C-alpha positions in Angstrom: -28.5 7.9 -9.0 -25.1 8.2 -10.6 -22.7 6.6 -8.1 -19.0 7.2 -8.8 -16.5 4.7 -7.6 -14.5 6.2 -4.7 -11.9 3.5 -4.0 -11.5 -0.1 -3.4 -9.7 -1.0 -0.2 -8.4 -4.4 0.6 -7.4 -5.0 4.2 -5.4 -8.0 5.4 -5.7 -9.1 9.1 -4.5 -12.1 11.1 -7.2 -14.6 11.5 -8.2 -15.7 15.0 -10.2 -18.9 15.6 -12.8 -17.0 17.7 -13.7 -14.2 15.2 -17.4 -13.2 15.3 -18.6 -13.1 11.7 -22.3 -14.0 12.0 -25.4 -12.2 13.2 -27.1 -13.1 16.4 -30.8 -12.9 16.2 -33.2 -12.2 19.1 -35.7 -15.0 18.5 -38.4 -13.1 20.4 -38.3 -10.1 18.1 -36.3 -11.2 15.1 -34.0 -8.3 15.6 -30.3 -8.6 14.8 -28.3 -8.0 18.1 -24.9 -7.9 16.5 -23.7 -6.8 13.1 -21.7 -9.4 11.4 -20.8 -11.0 8.1 -19.9 -14.5 6.9 -16.3 -15.0 5.8 -15.9 -17.7 3.1 -13.0 -20.1 3.3 -10.5 -20.3 0.5 -7.4 -22.4 0.0 -5.2 -19.4 -0.7 -5.7 -15.7 -0.3 -6.6 -13.3 -3.1 -4.1 -11.1 -4.8 -3.7 -7.9 -2.7 -3.5 -5.1 -5.2 -6.0 -2.5 -4.0 -8.6 -3.8 -6.4 -11.3 -6.5 -6.0 -10.5 -8.1 -9.4 -9.1 -11.4 -8.2 -11.6 -14.2 -9.1 -11.5 -15.3 -5.4 -13.5 -12.2 -4.4 -16.5 -13.5 -6.5 -16.7 -16.4 -4.0 -17.2 -14.0 -1.1 -20.7 -13.0 -0.1 -21.4 -9.3 -0.7 -22.7 -7.3 2.3 -24.0 -3.7 2.1 -23.1 -1.7 5.2 -26.4 -0.1 6.4 -25.2 2.3 9.1 -22.6 4.9 9.7 -21.3 5.7 13.2 -19.4 8.9 12.4 -20.4 11.7 11.9 -23.8 10.1 12.5 -24.5 7.9 15.4 -25.8 4.6 13.9 -27.8 6.4 11.3 -28.6 5.0 7.8 -25.5 5.2 5.7 -25.7 8.1 3.2 -23.3 6.4 0.8 -23.1 2.9 -0.5 -20.3 0.6 0.9 -20.0 -3.1 0.1 -17.7 -5.4 2.1 -16.6 -9.0 1.2 -14.7 -11.4 3.5 -12.5 -14.4 2.8 -10.2 -16.4 5.0 -7.5 -19.1 4.7 -5.4 -21.0 7.2 -3.4 -17.9 8.2 -5.3 -14.7 7.3 -8.6 -12.9 7.2 -9.1 -10.8 4.0 -11.6 -8.0 3.9 -12.4 -6.0 0.8 -14.4 -2.8 0.8 -15.9 -1.1 -2.2 -16.8 2.4 -1.3 -19.0 4.7 -3.4 -19.7 8.4 -3.2 -22.3 10.5 -5.1 -20.1 13.6 -4.8 -16.4 12.8 -5.1 -15.4 16.3 -4.3 -16.7 15.9 -0.8 -14.4 13.0 0.0 -12.1 13.8 2.9 -8.7 12.0 2.6 -5.1 13.0 3.2 -1.8 11.3 2.7 -0.6 11.4 6.3 1.1 9.3 9.0 -0.4 6.1 10.3 -3.1 6.6 12.9 -3.7 10.2 11.7 -6.7 9.3 9.5 -9.6 9.7 11.8 -10.6 13.2 10.5 -10.7 11.6 7.0 -13.4 9.4 5.5 -12.4 5.8 6.4 -13.7 2.3 6.8 -13.1 0.5 10.1 -13.4 -3.1 11.2 -13.8 -4.1 14.8 -12.8 -7.7 15.8 -13.9 -9.0 19.2 -11.8 -12.1 19.5 -13.2 -13.0 22.9 -16.8 -12.4 21.8 -17.6 -10.6 25.1 -18.0 -7.0 24.0 -15.3 -6.0 26.4 -12.3 -5.6 24.0 -12.0 -5.4 20.2 -9.2 -4.7 17.8 -10.1 -1.9 15.4 -8.5 -1.6 12.0 -9.1 1.3 9.7 -8.0 2.6 6.4 -8.7 5.9 4.5 -9.2 6.3 0.7 -5.4 6.6 0.2 -4.7 3.3 2.0 -3.3 4.9 5.1 -3.8 2.7 8.1 -5.1 3.4 11.6 -5.6 1.0 14.5 -7.1 1.2 17.9 -7.9 -1.0 20.8 -11.5 -0.7 22.0 -12.0 -1.3 25.7 -15.5 -1.3 27.1 -17.3 0.8 28.0 -16.6 3.0 25.0 -12.9 3.7 25.4 -10.3 3.5 22.7 -6.6 3.2 23.1 -4.9 5.0 20.2 -1.4 4.1 21.4 -2.1 0.5 20.3 -0.2 -0.5 17.2 -0.8 -3.8 15.3 2.3 -5.1 13.6 
């Protein structure tokens, strides 16, 4: 399969002490109950340049995203996406490497903030209270245009929320 590099997106978010970045496993079945990744601590953050070429990214564990939620509903991902996570005393750094087998099918527009949700995008949800009731959602499209939402259980999103 000839995968073509779509884009590399580096997202920078404030770090909260109660971030959920590990998997919870049901010991009875061995099933993962929550999706998560492990962020690796670094003394200083990587260079933010839209590429994952800073040597610090090599320290980060690489996780393949297995599922898509839109347009599919938690179906196997049709395209390969890799995420890496680092953190320091002040910030959480997430780097996404997104691939696509047919670059002409990529949906992306240069648009205003929060107008990306009809495009292809990656999104990170951070549940700082670890209670599945509220999460901060940060998204970015292939052009680096940002979107943010506030998730409020059960299944509602507040699009008027703006992270500074």
